[in-house]
C-alpha positions in Angstrom: 109.1 94.2 113.2 106.5 93.5 111.1 107.5 92.3 107.8 110.4 93.3 105.5 111.6 96.7 105.3 112.5 96.6 101.5 111.8 94.4 98.4 114.2 94.1 95.3 113.0 96.4 92.4 110.8 93.8 90.5 109.4 92.1 93.3 108.2 95.7 94.5 106.9 96.6 91.2 104.9 93.4 90.7 103.5 93.6 94.3 102.4 97.5 93.9 101.5 96.9 90.0 103.7 99.6 89.4 105.9 99.5 86.0 110.0 99.5 86.4 110.1 102.6 84.5 107.9 104.6 86.7 109.4 103.2 89.8 112.8 104.1 88.6 111.6 107.8 87.8 110.3 108.0 91.1 113.6 106.9 92.8 115.4 109.8 90.6 112.7 112.4 91.5 113.2 111.3 95.6 109.7 110.0 95.7 111.0 106.7 96.5 114.3 105.7 98.4 116.4 102.6 97.6 119.8 101.0 98.3 121.9 98.7 96.3 122.8 95.3 97.3 125.4 94.2 94.6 123.5 94.5 91.5 119.9 94.6 93.0 118.2 97.6 93.7 115.9 97.3 96.9 113.2 99.9 97.5 112.5 100.8 101.1 109.0 100.3 101.8 108.9 103.0 104.4 109.6 105.5 101.6 106.7 104.1 99.8 104.5 104.4 102.7 105.5 108.3 103.3 104.9 108.6 99.2 101.1 107.4 100.0 100.7 109.7 103.1 101.7 112.6 101.3 99.4 111.9 98.6 96.6 111.7 101.2 97.8 114.8 103.2 98.3 117.0 99.9 95.7 115.3 97.6 96.3 113.4 94.6 98.5 114.9 91.9 96.6 115.9 88.4 97.4 113.3 85.7 98.8 115.8 83.0 100.2 113.0 80.6 97.1 112.3 79.2 96.4 114.6 76.5 100.1 114.2 75.3 99.8 110.5 75.5 96.7 110.4 73.5 98.2 112.8 70.9 101.3 110.9 70.4 99.6 107.6 70.0 97.4 109.2 67.4 100.6 110.3 65.6 101.9 107.1 65.7 99.2 105.4 64.3 98.9 108.0 61.2 102.4 107.2 60.6 102.3 103.5 60.6 99.2 103.9 58.6 100.9 106.1 56.0 104.3 103.9 56.2 102.0 100.8 55.4 100.6 102.1 52.7 103.8 103.3 51.1 105.1 99.7 51.6 102.1 98.4 50.1 102.3 100.8 46.7 106.1 99.7 46.7 105.2 95.8 46.7 102.6 96.2 43.9 105.2 98.4 42.0 107.7 95.4 42.5 105.0 92.8 41.4 104.1 94.7 38.3 107.7 95.1 37.2 108.6 91.3 38.2 105.2 89.9 36.4 106.6 87.7 33.7 103.8 86.7 31.3 103.9 83.4 29.1 104.7 85.4 26.1 107.9 87.0 27.7 108.9 83.4 28.1 108.2 82.5 24.5 105.6 80.0 25.3 
């Protein structure tokens, strides 16, 4: 046998430069196989090799999330900008109402 047959989830993700969330999605869809030892999830490396072989045989799937992700990021930026402007306006109003002049103090 050449090397390990499985790796813990985080070690697998680090070695293959995959996110934990993406790896868990691949487990859920059956693209990868895993087993549990106590609380630790171990990924079967054979299932990852089979995943790669399927992609080489069938062709790499199109990445369809790009447009949706770009749109979502744009919407989030616009929301944050609007929210930030509202916060700045509220601060300005609060500063105006809290502004105390020397005359107000009787000096």
